[in-house]
N, C-alpha and C positions, 0 to 999 in steps of 0.2 A: 256365523261362519257358514258359507255356502258349501255345497257338496264337493266341488273341486278343491276347495281349501282343505277339507278333511282328507281328501285323497292325497294331496301334496304333503300334508303332515305325516300321513301314513307312509308315503314314499321315503320321507326323511328318516323315519323310524327304521324302515327296512335297510336303508343305507348304513345307519349307525350299527345295526345288527350284523352287517356284513352279508346281507342277503341280496344285494344288487350288484350286477356288473355294469358299470356306467360307461357309456360310449359304444359306438358301433363295433370297434375291434374287440373290446372286452366282452361285449354281449355275444358276438359270434363265437369267440373262443370258448366262452363258458357253455354255450349251447352245443358246440361240436364236442366238447369234453364231457358232456352228459350232465352238467350241473344246471344249465338253464332250463327253466320250466315254462316261462312265459316271457314274451318280448313286448315291451311297451314303446310306442313311438310318439313323437310330438308332430305337430303340423310343420310343414316346410322341410321335411327330410328330403335330401336329394334323391333323384331317381336311381342313381348308382347304389347308394346306401340302401334304399328300400328294396331294390332288386336283390342285393346281397343278403339282406335279412330274410326276404321271402324264400330265397333258395335254401338257406340254412334251416328255416322253420319247416319247410316242406320235407326236407331230408330227414329231420329229426322229429317230425310231427309235434311241433311246438306252436301254440297259438300266438298270433300277433294281435295286440290290442292298441288301436290308435287312441291317444288321449286328445281331448278337446283343449289344447293349449299350444303355444308356440315354443320354440326351443329355448328361448330366454327364460320363460316361466318354469319349464321343466328343469332347466339348469339351476335356477334359483332354489327350487325345492330340494335339489340334490347337493347344493353347496358348490356348484361349479358354474363357470360363466354361461355357456350354452350347452345344451345336451339334446341330441337328436333322438337317442333311444337308450334303453337299458334292458337288461335281462334280469328277471326275478329268479333267484337261485334256490329258493325254498318253496316247496309245494304248498305248505300251509299258508305262507304269506301270499302266494299267487292266488289261492282259493279265496282268501279274505279280500284281496284287492278286487277280484272279479265280483264279489258280493257287493262291495262298496260302489262299484261302477254299474251294477245292475246287469251283469253279464251271466245270467244263470246257466245258459248252455255251456259256456266255456268253463264255468265253475264246476259243473257236473263232470265234464271231461277230466278236469284236474283231480277231482275227488276219486274217480276211478283209477287214475294214475297213482294217487297217494295210497290207495288200498293195495295195488300191485307192489308198490315199494315196501309197504309194511309186511306183506306176505313174503317177499323175497328176503327181507332182512331177518324175519323170524326163521325162515328155512335155513338161512346161512348160519344163524346163531345156534340153531338146533343141531346142525351138522358139526359144529365145533365142540358142542357139549361133551360128546363121547370121545373126542380125540385127546390123547395124552401126548403133548409135544415135548415133554421133558426127556432129556437124554439119559439113558441108563449108564451107569458107570460105577466106579469104585468109590 
């Protein structure tokens, strides 16, 4: 099995886990909603779609990773006909995908984002720990 086959298998796993927003509209929507962590694109993406993705990625500081495959191959890996792009909606999966693709700089950036997410979540949980939300009554 070559490296890209392993990447495509991993993409299929991410889709089954619900960690991918497949297609340009869903990818942009997930990124604008704060869920998208990494955008992947296939070869042959239209200029309009690529421009839309780049604008969204810049606004939300999300990396874009071009894959070395055509839209048919990416679509087959994700169980759809053709697919121009997808957004990875889980930081851990995004870091692992970058590792499989040999993108250490992007992976490091995502690791920093994951640490921030963990700190934010811990702070939020700590704030809730002392709050009693029960209503007092008879």
